[in-house]
BABA-668492 format. One record per residue (C-alpha): x, y, z. Coordinates in steps of 0.001 Angstrom, whole numbers, plus 500000, padded with zeros to 6 digits. Layout:
# BABA-668492
XYZ;...
# end
This chain:
# BABA-668492
311426558148095769;313862555366094453;311851552601092877;313328548759093951;312271545494094350;313038543434097549;312392539766097892;314624538008100047;317699539991101365;318448540610098101;318246544386096405;317435544460092920;317138547835090891;314373547806088240;316814549330085727;315863548938082300;313688547329079788;313919543199080057;311495542102077187;313750539753075696;314163538162079240;310775538134080106;309924536441076577;312501533685077451;310893533041080895;307425532749079230;308392530315076389;310036528087079522;307192528372081277;304859526646078315;307521523840078173;307872523245082006;305907520412083038;306657519941086719;304460522416089036;307647523337091050;309303524745088106;306197526431086822;306086528442090150;309231529614090021;309095530710086382;305664532250087594;307264533956090235;310260535570087923;307840536767085707;305768538277088648;308754540014089852;309984541425086530;306377542728085454;305359544350088434;306457547758087804;305215548367084338;302737545251083836;300824545217087326;297965543572085930;300054540657084027;302319540029087414;298593539929089011;297797536867086907;301183535309087214;301164535786090991;297587534222091400;298339531323089537;301462530554091543;299259530737094525;297028528348093426;299743525721092253;301681526322095765;298251525546097438;297451522699095442;300732521236096467;300151522134099991;303881523547099490;303769526300102600;307016527535101706;305912528655098359;302621529986099891;304900532527101736;306930533624098643;303679534093096608;302597536235099253;305653538180099509;305276539278095687;302024539665096257;302698542297099233;305239544117096630;302873544091093905;300152545689095969;302943548094097262;303980549674093634;300154549475092938;299597552205095911;297264549578097705;299272549983101229;296756548128103439;297021544993101101;300487545223100769;300687545234104804;298426542267104896;300330540122102208;303608540813103729;302574540122107413;300893536639106506;304267536233104225;306243537029107243;304554534302109819;304908531465107045;308883532470106705;308641532147110864;307356528681111042;310226527469108158;312982529620110411;313534531487107017;315600534392108089;316401535572104654;312904535979103667;311878537560106839;314431539948106076;313356540736102968;309817541142104539;310891543791107269;312529545840105018;309638545979102121;307053546735105298;309354549864106653;309074551045103109;305219550929103114;305072552597106422;307434555088105061;305405555911101994;302214556291104234;304221558930106877;304256556445109469;308188556879109780;308474555538113553;306952552047112491;309153552168109441;312147552547111317;311180549995113862;311169547589111077;314250548748109579;316211548125112664;314436544757113011;315614543963109109;319005544475110621;319093542461113449;318169539354110974;320999540463108505;323335540926111392;322648537138112122;323146536166108289;326381538218108232;325261540462105372;327099543494105407;325669544780102155;321923544706103122;322589546287106042;324353548959104296;321228549033101829;318876549414104913;320959552139106412;320790553709103233;316493553682103686;316698554879107297;318378557708105858;315760558677103717;313223558587106570;315642561385108735;315359563111105183;311863563136104571;311235563985108486;313622566550108023;316425565536110176;319202566075108189;322067565626110343;320718561726111093;320157561181107352;323675562388106629;325324560163109288;323413556858107608;324196557911104338;327957558047105242;327657554564106923;326080553575104066;328163554617101031;331356553464103290;329865550031103009;329406550257099378;332315551319098786;334195548793100540;332112545844099179;332739547525095696;329228547910095047;328959550493092650;325222550815091578;324281551362095053;327481553332095686;325434555712093263;322304555296094626;323465556641098060;325415559321096487;322186560672094980;320306560096098184;323202562507099798;322694565137096891;318920565418098132;319978566007101544;322162568732100606;319413570094097867;317050570476100706;319463571995102614;320179574661100584;323410573480099601;323158573524095987;326676573084094760;326968569713097323;323887568710095720;324863569199092147;328387567556092752;326570564547094264;324024564144091664;326502564293088934;328698561723090651;325696559248090681;324800559985087109;328585559139085968;328316556000088326;325127555099086852;326406555548083322;329304553310084051;326947550376085177;324841550908082231;321839551945084357;319660553805082274;316668553631084820;319365555683087503;320753558085085223;317125559208084027;316124559354087368;319341561491088707;318976563736085397;315491564444086769;316991565663089870;319559567876088271;316501569354086490;314757570219089675;317893571315090935;318606574004088385;314421575270088196;315103575672091843;318068577989090887;315984579786088230;318485578389085557;315534577347083369;317832576450079952;320244573938081948;316996572475083891;315633572065080236;319076570518079428;318582567926081972;314807567203082313;314691567067078463;317665564321078559;315485562592081592;312279562193079434;313895560963076265;315206558323078424;312158557510080445;310420557593077223;312311554691076164;312033552696079408;308541553169079300;307782553518083263;304769555170083420;304888556998087091;308741558167086547;307828559736082887;304414561240084243;306568562578086660;309513563922084224;306594565484081579;305289567696084827;308277569094085505;309466570169081714;306386571199081081;306862573696084141;310284574564083105;309315575176079274;306500577313080493;309295579686082589;310995579851079459;308025581422077703;306704578031075890;303998578594077415;301951576025074517;304583573581074560;304557573612078209;300681573166078580;300608570450076282;303203568645077690;301884568957081351;298505567677080253;300419564951078897;301901563915081989;298756564231083840;296971562158081222;299402559693082452;299184559852086017;295354559741085681;296051556300084007;297706555086086638;296401556551089474;299416558284090538;298458560638093274;301507562736093884;301981563496090059;298362564228089735;298407566797092568;301563568304091263;300420568691087693;296845570508088678;299101572626090784;301748573257087684;298665573671085431;296574576640087483;299881578426087444;300282578351083803;296731579142083087;296825582003085505;299771583347083639;298175583161080544;295353585115081589;293186582286081526;291622582158085041;288622580169084600;290987577217083828;293032578396086475;290929578382089432;289271574746087903;292701573361088049;293202574913091592;290271573486092645;291461569965091175;294549570450092971;293358570827096222;290876568095095855;293752565848094852;296351567206097957;293457566580100904;292731563333099446;295882561474098637;296076558332100890;293852559650103176;291382556696102958;294342554227102824;295345555846105868;292054555389107674;291851551667106645;295682551025108056;294981552911110979;291932550792111829;293594547417110992;296598548327113100;294475549987116166;292600546423115988;295758544655116165;297209546954119118;294204546380121332;294479542697120895;297977542835121374;297223544639124724;294555542333126104;296566539369125580;299434541292127431;297279541868130412;296048538562130664;299648537082130664;300411539991133214;297786538883135296;298282535397135253;301911536078135856;301097538541138799;298860535457140238;301653533154139612;304281535498141569;301857535951144512;301203531990145120;304992531753144801;305602534472147260;302831533218149757;304639529453149723;308113530864150150;306820533116153186;305367529700154576;308412528001154217;310381530936156031;307611530691158755;308378526992159094;312096527198159278;312310529968161430;310856527928163998;314005525937163619;316475528316162633;315215531369165245;317746533927165039;319649533226162012;316212532357159514;315063535735161037;318386537406159224;317174535634156081;313914536439156346;314792540488156442;317425540134153862;314797538261151472;312469541430152061;314883543933151759;315911542256147791;312205541727147241;311701545591147947;314622546626146185;313662544763142892;310251545863143249;311880549595143344;314150548654140228;310833547346138551;309084550600139091;311874552765138032;312077550833134776;308432550770134374;308372554795134839;311274555071132616;309987553232129539;306493555303130403;308487558679129904;310114557300126715;306730556497125344;305372559847126150;308171561541124624;307909559080121120;304002560511121163;305369564038121994;307514564022119225;305251562670116839;302631564854117859;304958567827116844;306520566684114058;303032565984112728;301992569323113311;305138571042112294;304591569164108785;301242570029108337;302194573896109035;305102573457106208;302453571801103851;299646574196104648;302387577538104417;303827576173101174;300342575931099401;299530579618100510;302764581131099380;303041579102096234;299519578509095424;296920581343096580;299513584071097079;300901583188093438;297266583423092276;296191586340094038;299198588333092749;298604587302088890;294730588587089761;295821591716090889;298308592611087957;295553592019085672;293107593563087812;295348596661088118;295883596528083947;291983596969083684;292311600927084489;294513601479081343;291661599788079267;288761601550080780;290420605107082106;287012606082083920;288077603011086399;290952604838088031;288766607518089531;285997604783090922;286477604609094398;284693601303094365;287571600076091849;290125601792093937;288756600149097533;288293596500095778;292095597154094593;293443598046097969;291103594976099821;293242592750096906;296250594029098244;295507593382101756;294258589757101142;297637589081099184;299395590564102237;297886588609104932;298354585266102982;301780586018102585;301839587265106466;300213583514107658;302457581538105401;305621583035106823;304130582922110641;303073579313109982;307117578450108956;309089581595109086;312335581030106892;314342583397109299;314385580952112152;315715578372109902;318560580417108316;319509582968111340;317848581561114468;315254581932117529;316927585729118251;316434586915114675;312792584933114134;311535586255117473;312577589747116537;311039589475113344;307624588550115034;307472590769117722;308167593752115000;305022592311113168;302638592193116292;303717595836117161;303174597543113542;299338597785114584;300638600327117476;297955598740119578;301264597504122144;304666597645122822;306456594627122947;310275594894124767;312355591484123594;315276591639125797;318075588523125227;321206587386126992;323738584491126313;321974583419122899;325323584146121168;325642580509120061;322538578847118564;320678575977119686;320146572931117620;317442573424115022;314779571454116536;314885572876119968;315101576527118340;311700575424116560;310112574063119963;310996577139121927;309996579567118858;306337577644119208;306342578016122767;306961581523122606;304786582043119459;301807580626121292;302398582971124475;302381586133122407;299714585318120305;297169584335123569;298196588343124647;297345589537121475;293874587573121474;293125587909125154;294668590194127584;294192593706125659;297608594378127298;299357597586125835;302814596807127214;304435593193127028;308380592134128224;309557589047126626;313248587865128249;315115584983127210;318441584186129360;321102581492129087;323495581171131759;325590577514130973;322864574864130378;320499576896132282;317446578716130179;314711580656131207;312110582332129408;309720585455131035;306590586722129360;304893589638131341;301993592119130448;299668594484131945;296695592884130537;293257591978132188;294834588804133666;292520585957134893;292221583723137817;294603580897137335;291952578169139266;290008578610136003;293563577711133857;293586574504135900;289897573590135221;289489574611131553;292736574130129315;292332575125125650;293930573259122736;296411576180122776;297648576080126140;297664572251125616;300109572586123381;302135574921125208;302671572316128146;303102569664126370;306179571033124557;307540572456127151;307393569170129145;308988567366125900;311670569838126584;311787568630129924;311363572110131435;309038573765134005;306187575990133362;304991578140135994;301834580926135267;301283583686137486;298624586308136669;295344588030138773;292139589859137240;293430593529136140;297032592953137480;298258591452134226;299889587333133611;303532586497134274;304648583120132724;308088581646133661;309975578804131768;313020577202133031;314970574256130669;317847572534131501;319739572056128260;321423569200128865;318312567480129774;316562568235126167;315910564801124581;318844563876122059;316967564400119103;316953567995119875;319852568791122193;
# end
């Protein structure tokens, strides 16, 4: 997570320690006599203390707010609220951050202070991005771009495009992310902003890293490091050295990973920025453990966890407990391994949960209030429109008495215009409703896929690794106790452990199949069908035609989930022995047919009792603007037909 501060439209990286500057501000504050000057100095002290001296920043901000209230200086009150929103954002108090930023924004509106309002919108976008509400984040970012266009502030537009790219990266929309980053990069090059250019280069590296383009990621990270060094940006150098360390760790090059991560650790120790330092210490501990320095790795990770506990950095706490569980497991200390695995699960499930609930309730109340206000306004508008129409009709009748045939033509023309306008308004309303439904469906599916990915990663990285470690040590017992090798109970327990490990891997793979991302829909479905037929209980025939060219990653993922749900329903409920899956593409038409010889059912029951699985199936097909038809009879099997016009798939998935 890139750490930066925004007040007005300006963007200032918190790059290095500013102790001497803070001391000079404190000396000047003691000498200041005018309250207006004291408020200004308190604001600067708040600004430069937010990251490393949170409580001191809070005290400065409280004093500035009191002075501004006493002076009845509304604009200074707005700035104090703005600073408080920034402070709460960095402290992780997101509901308080949103509340203070919104109050500041309303006061800026009173003074038509566009610069300050632009800063508020950008920070609101950052907060909502942090809590995973990416739709609202994108909305605030684009509203901020509109204000920057009014200010002709191309530089800030570039910064916001960079932030929008980061949201798309978190959503896995790598194409959109790279497009926004490239726009931002072009602006920074044109305007000769080397620090921001380096920031965007690092973010492009992060996208390539997540896509598996390790060479591209390494190049961009190194370019960013060189830019940071040119600007004497110690914070940025440390940040991208940390990224390079993570990249080398992912490649299994632990010596190189340690080289980069140790440099990052040294720089971040000098900067004494606790959040970043804890993050690097935890990663460095994990790398040392991989290099066989188990005790040093354990100690470093515990030190990082202690800092994370001190500043209540939930994400770092979660990662630390996960790494400690793996380390203790590798060392054979299963009691501590289990304890940290439990702590990891607790932190993982609790991160931001309470905060998100409070924020959701707060936003829901605001939404309901806005809905009521809008309905009242609509009712008043309808009444006013009705009265206007009645008056108009009366005048038309009066004129018709004198104008005869000519006025009759005018009346007919007027009615036609009103009818056409009503049709047009109805079409626009239906279109808006359709767009809203698409947004809701997309958010639901993205949320489901994100949760599937999280659970699959936890199963694979956490529980699967722990089971494998336990299995190795359990198997080793028979060498210490020779009698165990002939024990039926021991063999049965070992077999059960192997089956549990296989089941965990199977579940993790089904939730987020890697083959789908790498090789596409056909290969993923072939593998899934093969897994379903291993037991020999059923035969599944998979035929496909016209799918030589891959669809977009988003469309393939939705289609995979649709077919997965259909096949799972057959396995669970149909008792079928034969299943046929056919997918055909001819130009822009895609047809999917799934047929089985199972027990079937009465389709009227489906219309009255739609389960969650069927609702998800229908929603996904609807999102792709496809048509779903199900035919079945008791004891005569079931046939499902899906038809999709690929040219009508939403733009995000075309």
